[in-house]
C-alpha positions in Angstrom: 117.2 89.7 92.3 115.6 93.0 92.3 117.7 96.4 92.3 116.6 99.4 94.2 116.2 102.4 92.9 119.5 104.8 94.8 119.1 107.2 97.1 119.2 111.0 95.5 121.6 113.0 97.6 120.1 114.8 99.7 120.1 112.7 103.7 116.3 112.2 103.7 117.4 108.0 102.5 118.9 104.9 103.4 119.5 102.0 101.3 121.5 98.6 102.3 123.0 98.9 98.7 123.4 102.4 98.7 128.0 102.5 98.6 128.2 105.9 100.5 128.1 105.9 104.3 125.5 109.0 104.5 123.0 106.2 103.2 124.2 103.1 104.1 122.9 101.3 106.3 123.0 97.1 107.1 120.7 94.7 105.5 118.7 92.2 107.4 119.2 88.7 107.4 117.2 86.0 108.0 117.2 81.9 109.2 113.9 80.9 107.6 112.7 80.3 104.7 112.0 83.4 102.4 108.0 83.1 103.2 108.5 83.2 106.5 110.1 85.8 106.8 108.5 87.8 104.8 105.4 87.1 106.6 107.5 87.9 109.9 108.4 91.2 108.4 105.0 91.5 107.2 103.6 91.1 111.2 105.7 93.4 112.6 104.9 95.9 110.0 101.6 95.8 110.7 101.7 96.4 114.0 103.0 100.2 113.7 101.5 103.4 113.5 100.3 104.6 110.1 101.7 102.1 107.6 100.3 100.9 104.6 101.2 98.0 102.7 100.9 99.2 99.0 102.5 96.4 96.7 103.9 93.0 97.0 105.6 90.4 95.6 106.9 86.4 96.3 110.4 89.0 97.2 109.4 92.4 97.4 107.3 94.5 99.5 106.9 98.4 99.1 105.0 100.5 102.4 104.4 103.6 103.1 104.4 105.2 106.5 102.8 108.4 107.3 104.7 110.8 109.5 102.2 112.1 112.3 101.9 115.6 112.6 103.2 116.9 109.0 101.7 113.3 106.9 104.2 113.2 104.9 104.7 110.0 103.5 108.3 108.2 102.9 108.2 105.4 101.0 110.2 101.7 102.5 110.8 99.5 100.0 112.2 95.8 100.7 114.0 93.1 98.8 114.0 89.7 99.6 117.5 87.5 98.6 116.8 84.3 99.2 120.5 82.8 97.8 122.0 85.2 100.5 119.0 84.8 103.4 119.2 88.8 103.2 116.9 91.3 103.2 117.4 94.4 101.4 116.0 97.5 102.3 115.4 101.0 100.6 113.3 104.2 102.9 113.0 107.3 101.5 111.4 110.6 102.1 109.1 111.4 99.3 108.9 115.1 99.5 111.2 117.5 101.3 114.9 118.0 101.6 116.3 116.6 105.0 114.4 114.1 107.2 116.5 114.6 110.8 117.5 110.9 110.4 113.8 109.8 110.6 114.4 107.0 108.2 117.8 105.3 109.7 116.2 105.4 112.7 112.8 103.6 111.8 114.9 100.9 110.0 117.0 99.7 113.3 113.9 100.2 115.0 112.8 97.5 112.7 115.3 95.7 113.2 115.1 95.4 116.9 111.4 94.5 116.1 111.9 91.7 113.9 115.3 90.7 114.6 114.8 87.2 116.3 111.5 86.4 114.7 113.6 85.7 110.9 
């Protein structure tokens, strides 16, 4: 399984593969096949504003989320671990230091939106 880049020391990143409390976040679990889970996630993200899929392969998705006002770009990556039926992810601001909790809040929103579809 692909490893996600570690979060920087700044508080504008969350990752399911991070060990420290400030950056750590729980992964998504899925019950369907990887293909179905990936489609469900893509379908959910398709409805979020200013969201663009920039890279995809069999078990990986990379999105760019652009903020409305200042046009800041956040990179969000998803890695599907089919053995554990787990979607690991990392959401990080490209620039700046703090994010006022935006990355964590977004991923918790995605968790709620995609929840039962996985």
